[in-house]
N, C-alpha and C positions, 0 to 999 in steps of 0.2 A: 561414638561420636567422634565425629571430625570438626577441626575449628582451624581459622586461617586469619590471623591477627596481624596488625598493624603493631602500636602500643598500648592500643585500649584494651580497658578493662569489659570483656562481654556481661549482658545481663544473665541473670541468672533463669535458665530455662524452665518452664512449667511444665513439660513432660508431653504437650500437646503440638510442639511446635515442630515441624520438620525442617525447616530453613529458618532463619534470623540475619537479616544483614541490617548492621547497624553504622552508621554515619561513614559508609564506605567511600571512600575517593581512591582515584588511580589516575596516576602522573604519568606520562611517557616522555623520556628525551630523544628531541627529533635532531638530530645533527645534520647544521647548516651546509654543510661539505661531504663528501664522499671521497675520502683519499682511494686512489687506485694503485698503489705502490708504496712500501717501506719508504724511500725519499722521499715522496710527495707529504708522508705523514709525516719524519719529521722536520722537514722545511715550514710545513704549515702547522706546526703543535702550537704555537700559541697563539696564530689566528683563528686555529679553528673552536667554535662554539655551537649552541646546541639552544633549542628553545621549548617549550614546557607545553606536551598539549594534554588538556586535562578532559582525558575518556570521560571520567563519571567523578560527580559532585555531591559529596556528603548524601548518598544514597541509604536509603532504610525501609525497611520493607517484612513481613513474616509470611511463611509457609506454613499453612497446618496441614497435621499429616492426614492423607484422605484426599486432598482437596487439588483439584486441577485447576493451573494456576498461570495465566499468560502473562507474557511479556512483549510490550507493543512499543514500536516508535520509529521514525523514518530509518533510512541509511544515515549512517553515523550518530546515531543517537547515543550510541552507547551499549545496545542489547547484546552482541558479539562480547564485547569486555568483560559482560555483566557473566555471561553465562560461563566463559572461561576461567574468573573468580570462584563461582558456585564448582566449576571443575576440579578446582586447585590447579589449573596451567600457570594462573597468574597470581600473585598476592597481593593485597592491598596497599595502596601507598599510606591510606589511613583507614582507621576503621576496623570492623570485627562481622566475618562471615563464620557462623556457625551451622555446622550438618548432621542432623540426629539420624543416623541411620548410612546404611552404603548406598553409593551414589552411580549412575549410569550414563556418562553423555552420550547421545547421538548427536555430534554437533560437525563431525567431518565423518560423512560415510566414507569407509573405504580406504582409509587411512592405514599402511601398512599391507594393503595389496602387492604381490609381484607381478608386473604383466607377462613377464615369460614364463610363468607356472600355469597349469591348467586350474579349472575353476574348482575342480576337488581339490586339487592341492593349496588351493586357495583359502577353503572353507577350515583344511585343518587349521594352516598358518595362522588362520585371522583367529580362529578360536583358541589355539594358544596364546594371543595379544592377550586375549579378553580373559585367560585365566584357568581356562577348560581343558584336560588331559586328554590324550588321544582316544580312550575308552569313551569319557563322556560326548566328544565331539562323533563318533560313530554311531551313538545310541542317538545324536539329534541331526544326523547326515540326511537322513532322506527325507523329514520333515523341513528341514532348511531348503534341500532343491525343491520339492514340492510347491511351497509358499513363495518362492521365486519364479517357479513357472520356467525352470530352464535345465530339465530332465536331459534333452538330447543335446545340450552343450557343455558339460561339465569336463569332458576330456579334451576340449580346445583351450586352447592357451589364452588366456585371458587379453593380451593384444589385438586378438579379434573379436572383442566382443563390442557390442554397441554401448555409449553412454548409460542408456535407458538399463540394459541388461546388468551393469557394471553394479550401478544403485541399487538396483532387485536385488543382487546378490548380497552387497554389502548391508542393506538393510534387514532381510532375514537372515544372516548371521548375528547382527548386532543384535535381534528383539530376543535371542535367545540368552543374554546376559542383564538377567532384571534384577534389578538393586532393589533397594527402597523408595531411592528416589529417581524419576528418571529425566532427565533434561533433553528435549526435544528440539531442535534448531529446522523449522521448514522443513522435517523431514513427510509432511504430510504431502508434499507435490512431490513425491518420486513417482517415477513411471510414468504408465501410461494412464488411462481413463477407469482400464477393469482393475489396475493393479491399485491404483490411488484409492480405490473403494474397497480393497480388501484391506488394505492398509485403515481405512478408517472406521472399520469394523472391528479390527485390531483394537484400536485405541476406543472405541466405544466401550469394548470391554474392559480394558483397564480401567477404564472410567465407573464402570459399573461394580468393580471389584474394588474400589475407593486406592487405587494405587495411587500414591503420591507423584506430580506430576507438573513440569515445567515447560510451557510450550510458548516459544517466541515464534511470530507469525505475521505476515505484512497482511494473511488472510481474515480481514473482518469476520466470514462466515464461520471460517474454523473455531476462532477466538469465541464466538455466541456460541457456538453448537458445543463446545467442549468444555469452554471454562467454566467454573464458579466466581473467580475475581481475576483480576487482570491489573499491571500498572503498566503506566503510559509514561516512556523516557521522554524525552527532550534536550539535546542540547545536554546529555550526561546528567539532568537531573530528573527527578521522580515530579512528573507534573500532579498524576493522581493514583492512587489505588482505588477503586471500585468492583463492582459489579461487572461483569463481562459487557454486558451492553450499554451501559454508560462509558466506559471506556472505548468502545470500536464506535459511539456516534462519537465520542471528543475525536479521536483520532481522525475519521473520516471528514470533520468538520476541519481540521488542520490542513488535511491536504486539499479539501476543496479550496480553502481561503488561500494555498500556496499556489493553486492553478488559478483562481480569479483575479490574483493580482498579477500574474503572468500573462493573462487573455487582458486584463486592462492597459498593461502597459506595450504590448503589441498594436490594440487598437489605435492607442495615443501615437503611437510612431505612424500606424497607417493611415490616420485621420489628418497629420502632420504633410505626409507627403500627398494626399489627395486634393489637402487647399489650396498645392501649390499649381495643381493642374486648372485649367480655365474650363468652367462648363458653363452652361446656361439654367441649370439645377444647383441650387445650394439645399442642401438636407440634414438634418439633424436628429438623431434616435437617443429618446432616454427612456430612462426605465424608473417608474414610481411604485411606490407602494403606500397606502395610508398616505396620499399626498405627498409624500416627501421622493425624491430623486433616491433612487439607492443601486448599490451595486449587488449586493446580496437581499436574493429575495427569500423570505418565508415560507416555507411548504405548505400547502393547502389552504394559502391566505390570498385573496384577489391581489394582482397587480395589472399595472397597464404599461403599454408599450406607447408611448409618447413620440408621433412623426411631426416635422416643422418642416413644410416645405416652401423655399422661396423662387420665382423665375425671374428671369431677366427679360422676359416678354410675355405675353398673353397668352395663355395655353386653355382654349375652351373647356376640352374635355380631357381632361389630365386622371390619370389614376396611380396608385401606388401599390406594388406588390409586395407584400411581406412573407420573410420565409424564416424560422427559427431554426438551429441545426445544433445537436449535442457536441461535445466533445470530439466523437468518433466521425460526425459528418454525416449524421443521421437526419432526415427532415422530420421533427416531431410536432411542425404545424407551419400549414402555406396556406394564403389568403390572397384573395385580388378585392380590392376597396369596390370595383365594379358590382360585386355580387351582393355587395352592404350598404352604400349610399351611391350607388352610380357613379358618374363622370363628375368630376369636381373642376369646376374653373379656376384657374391658378392667373390671378391677375400681375401684371407685370409690377415688379418690387414689390408686392404686398404677399406676406407670410400666411400660410396655411396650415394650420394643425388638424393632425385627425388623431386620435385617439382608440386604441385597439384593448380590447377587454378578454383576454383569454381565460377559459376555465384554468386553475392552477392544478394539475393535475401530474405535473412533471415530477419525475424522482430526482433524489439530489445530484447536482453535478453542474458542469458548466457548460453556458447553452451562449451559441454567437447569432445574431439577427441580421439577416442581411434585406437591403430594401432597392427595390428597383422603381424609379417613374417612370410612366410612358404617357404617349398621346393616342388616344383611340380614336382619336379623329384622322388619323393617317390612314391611309388606305393600300398599304401595304399590307400582305398576307401575313410577313413574318413577324413574330411576334418582338425579336431580338430588334428588327427594323424600327419598332414601334417606341422602343426605350430611349428616352432623353437622358435617361443617368441610371446606374446599377454601381451599389458598392456593395460587394460582399465584407461580412463581419464590421458593421458598421459601430456595433454594439453590441456587449457581450453584458451576461448576466451569472451567478451563481446561486442556484437553489441548494438550499440546506435546511435540515429538522428534521428529516425523517430518514429509516434506515431503508436503503436501497436494494431490494431482493435480487439474485441475479444480475442479468443484464435488460434488466426490465427498462423501456422506454416511458412510462408512463406508471401514475400509483393511484387509479379510478379508487372512488369509494365501494367498499365491499362487505355484503353483509353475510357471513357465516355460520351455517347452526349444524346442528345434526336430525336428520329425519326422524 
């Protein structure tokens, strides 16, 4: 049993716990100035100060033996600090970390590699750092090389390896050092697609064999696929510990909310810029759901795109073109009002309202609305010449509330049954 304490007294272990973290906080001192010489250090001795950075704040959770446990959070949330506390690289400023069993961290693959040595030599060097003697490494050597798929490169110096080859070799060595508990930091993303699948198969076997594993990942698909439970960190604090599906959904909603707020700010700035330009057409687009204007739309529930148009002159054969794109710029909906209601009379200085009610089969994500207003009575054959108004990203909205699978653009209702 390993433990890392501040001054707190740990809770007695029940025998089924692999990891217990109780009230853990971690503070770092960040100097205000960096002195470049001894002279400057002496001169500025009294002036120099520091600020405290709270990387973790009162974090508590338990991991049971045989559990695959996920740690989720945005960059800067404290995930790496937590892993280094578990690995014994850091000690807590406050609180207690208890580890029951031997622990193997896969935090920084390839630490200890020597670029001037060959792949073969680095296998034995890295193995010795993991605690294996030469005889043990000789017994493992062929399995390591075959798993890494680097048979033809073992007598080349590491400085000639690609970054992908280095990671594959490091990972293949690291998985030989199996402890009671494994700490995995985004290692499921190593190598090319074929090698990642091999890694996925390896971890699926570990899960089946009830190995205790802590996985830190930004991939919610990996968290849901492997983890029994997960922890969500935000600004160094525990938001929630729950099922992997629950935590994956919370994390995605958090990311979507942030992306949606950025989109709204960008559109507001663009609207102010567009308002300064003179045009015969003024247009406004709002997103509504349940009769209320919204920025976030509940998935699979009806919503409307309300368009309000006002012209400084009569346009007897006006029409509107509407498109909705996702955050990657892919069009998920495009329509022309002529196909639905024909041409629309725009009377001078009178507002015309058009409501579009699409089927809500959109997946989670941020979406942008582009609106164009044209004159069907224009004899020009060029559609662009008929346009009197066009504003890209005139409005945005966020869909939330369901799980997005892969890169799917829509979420249609499906019936699935066995034949």
